[in-house]
N, C-alpha and C positions, 0 to 999 in steps of 0.2 A: 558402403560407396564408394566401387573409381570417382576419385577428384578428377574423370574421365565423362564419368558417371554423371556425377555431379556439375557435369560446365553443359552437355550433352538437356537434363533438367533446366538449369535458364538459359541454355536457347531457344525449348522448344517453350520456353517463358515467353518470355521477347517475343518472339518469333510466331506467336501467336495473339499477341497485343498488341502488333505491329512497330515494339517498341525500335532503335534507334541503336545498329554498334553501342558499345560504348568498348575504351582504351582496356590495351591489352593488361592493363596495373590493376587494374577497377578490376573485371577481373575473375583473377587473379586474386584480390581484398577477400570478391566476395567464395569465394572457395573453402579458402585458406580459413575462414572463418563460419562459417555451415552452422559448427555448435559453439558460436556465439552467444552469452547471454542478452536476451532482447532487451535493452537497452542496443547494446553495443551496436546492432544490425541495423533500429532506426537510427545511430547518431550515421551508419556508416547510410542507409537508406537518400536522409536527408544532403548529407553532399551530396552522389548521386544527383541528387535535383536536378542538382545547378547545370549536369548537366545533360540527363532528360528530364527532361518533362514529366515524360510520363510514366510514370511510376507508382500513382495512384493506389491500381491491383495490388501488385506486391504491397504496398506500404500498407494495406489491411488488414494482407494474407498478418504478416510477419508483424500485426500492430496485436492481434488479437488472438498472438502467443502456436497458430498453424507452425508451423516453423518443422515442424518432422516430415521432411517429404520420402513423396513413395513416387516409386515406374511402375505404368501395368507392365506388357509387352511387347506395346508398337517401342513404349521406352518417351509415351506422352506425359502429362503433365496428371499427379490425380490431390486432390487434395482433402485435407482429416484435420477438422471434423470440414461441414459439407458449409459453406456459406449458401444465403436464405430473406431474399430482396423480402423486409418488414413495410407499411405505407411512408417510405420516404425516408428510413428511416434501416440503420442492418442489420438482423442479425445473426448471431452464433449458434446453431443447431450443432450441438455434439450426437456423435457416431449417437452414442446409448438417448439421445432423445429429449434431451437434456436443456432447457433452456436460459441463456446468463443475461438475456436483458440483450438493451440493446450495450453498441461500443461503448468501449466507459472514456472520462471523463476525464482526465486529472491538472488537465494542465493550461494550459491557453494564456488570450490579460485577464489582469487581478483589476476589481472592482470592490473596493473598499467604499460601498455606501452601505446605510444603515438597512434591514428588508419595512416595511414599513405592513405591510399586512398581518395578521395574526399569526400566528402559528399553527390556530387552526386552517387558516386559506392555503396555508404552507401544504397539509395534509393533502386537501385536498387537493390540491397542485397534483402531488404523488402521484392521487385518485386518479385523477384526470389527465393520464403524462405527460400535462403540459408545464411540470416547475424547469425543465429545463429550456427552455422556450423566455421562463420568467428574470428566472435569476440566474446568477452568473457567482463559476469564481473567488473566492474572498469577501461577498456578501455576506453583513453580518446579523444574527437578531440577539436579541435579550432578552437570557434564560432570568427568571429570579428566584434563585433558591430557597432563601428566606433567609435564617443566623446568616449561612453560608455567602452570600452576600449576590449580586448581581454579574451573571457572568454575558459578553457580547460574541456565539459561536458564530463561529468564519467557514460558511461551507469554502472543504480545500476538493471534492470532486463529486464529481456525477456513477454512479453507475459501477463504479468502483470494485468492493468489501464484499467478499461472495457471502452469503447469509448462510445460516449454521445448517438452515434446515434442508440441505443443499438445490432448493425454490427457485435460485439465482439468483443477482446484487440488489447493494439495499440505496434505493435512491440515491441516497445520501448525503455524503460522511461528512459530519461537522468539526471543529475544534473547539477548542476554545480560546483564546487572543490571550484572556489575564490566568493566573493559577488563584489551586486554594489558599483558604484566608494562610490556616496552618499549614506551617511544614511538615515532613514526613520522612519518613527511614524509608527506605525498601523492602528488610529484612530486622535482622537484631545480623550480631558479627559475627563471620564464618569461629563455629563451633569446634576446637580442636584442631593438634599442629595434621596427624598423621585425616590419611583417610579412614578410617575405623572411626572418625572423629564426625565423619562430616552430613549430617542432618536437611534434611528440606526446612524450608523456611528461615537458614542461616545461611548467609553470604547471597552471593546470585546460584546455588545448589536446586536446582527446578527450575530455574528460569521468571519470569515474567507471572507464566503457570504456577506457584505457592506465593505469588509476595504476598504482604500485607496491600500492598498498596493498590495488587488489584480485590483483595480484600473488601475492604473499606469501598472503595467505589464503589462495587455492583451491592455493596445494601448499603453502607448509610447515605452516598452522596446521590446512589440513587433510590434512595427513600422519599428521598426533598422535593423533587420534580416535579415540577405541577400533573395532576392525575394525564390529564387528555397528551399531552406530552410523554409522561409516558408509557404513555398503550402503545405509543408512535416507534418510541425505539422497537429496534431490531437486536437481534444475537448476530453477530457475524465471525468470520472467522479473521484471530488475524494467528501473522509470524512469527519467531520472533528468535533471538537465539540466545540458549541456557546449558547452562552448566550442569550438568548429570553425572550420578554417581551410578558402574555398574559394579560391583566382583569386588569393593576396597580397591577400580580405578576412575577418578576426572576424566569422565569426555566433555570436553572439548572441544570449535565450536560447537553446538547441536543446531541445527543446520534448519531454517524454518516447526520448528515446534511450534505447535500448533495446538491454541484456545478458541473459544467462542468465548465472547464480550462483545454486554450492553453497555455496560463504560470501561476502555480502555487508556491508558495514553499511548502519546508517541511513539516509533520504532527511530531504534535511529540512522535505519534504510529510509523511512517516512517522509524522513524530516529534510539528511544530509545526502542522501541516493549512495551508488555506488558501494553496496554491503552484502559480500557475494554471499554470507551466509542468512542473512533476509529478505533472499530472489523471488522471494513467491507476493513481500510485502511491495504498493508500490514505493512512487517518491513525487509525494506532494508536490512540486518543484517552485507551485506560483508559490502560493500561502509560507514558502520560507527555501525562497532565491538568493533572497539575503542574509545575511550577517542584522543589520534592521528587524528584517523580520522574526524575529529569531531570538533577539531583546525583550525578556522580561524583568520583572522587578529582582528575580533573584533566580541562580541556577536552578534549575530544572532539571531532574530524570525523565531518560524514555525509559520501554519497557528491554530494552538487551540489556545482555551481560557479558559486560566486558572480561573474566576468570570467573573465577570460581567463588571471590568476592571483595569485589565491582560489581557497575554497571554506569553503562554510559550516562551522556547528561549535556545538559546546557548551561555554555556559561553565561554571566551577566553580558555577557560582551555576543554573547551567537555563534559561541568555537563550539567548538564539540571540544568535549575530554573526559572523566572518567574519574569517579569516588565509591570506597565501599561501605557499601550497601545497609549499615546499619546509621551514618551518617543522612538529617536531617534537609527535605532541599524541595525544589516547587513543584507543585503539581500541576503539568498542563493536561486535561481533557478533553478530550473523546464520545461521540458517538454519533449512530447512525438512525433514517430514517424511512 
């Protein structure tokens, strides 16, 4: 698509909605960056809002991943997927007819208040659709895992994570504020110095998908969940950077390497943002906006591979870092309901 065609699409959109003309340099920014990552386009729109307060429709399209603009024979804007209004909430319906639920909510103001409702009452609110009215990002609920301890599970977002069965999104994403009692390694040390000796489950080969921690969480830790909570946990698709080996050649980074998980640890993108290798993962900016939000009682792992031997993690001071996979470190875990 030529620059002129792109400009006509945007012109048509603004004329159709009665928008005012924007300065030439702002137009050029849009044209130059039509293929930006979603986050970059959101930042551009946020800046534009100071000039033009009538960008709700355009912002809504961008925030729901509809970045593939098409033109009809007349040059007018067509949108894919189509938009449909539900009772006071917007729902996205793809061309295949799959429903992805309400618009994801992963940002806003944080409210660090303990939820007084029981877990059963929380699940009831998910069933009747009132959870986004009753709770806010930052609210937390205690989860008793017996000998492993009591964990403060904090709401990181609503309707954010895609369900593994493709039926929509999980209603609430929870991430623990405290770490497991025991420090764990991601994997044994990388074997050998030659590619022919590289194996899955050593170093970061295979990434999170083949890590010891993933197996431990989804077997040992999940078995400690109270029965009614365990039944409510949803398996979701998670995206991570990974190191893979094909024909004795290291392939890194493997972008958006997919896994299906009930329990998981956060990724680099989810904690720090700005990580293109995990562009399909959300940035939970509200709960991890500041160093103080990321500080724990120990250095803790992220599920993102840094190199063939290292994974990323978070230091005691809340800074990003990386370590060899065999180092035992803290574990922050999450799940969706």
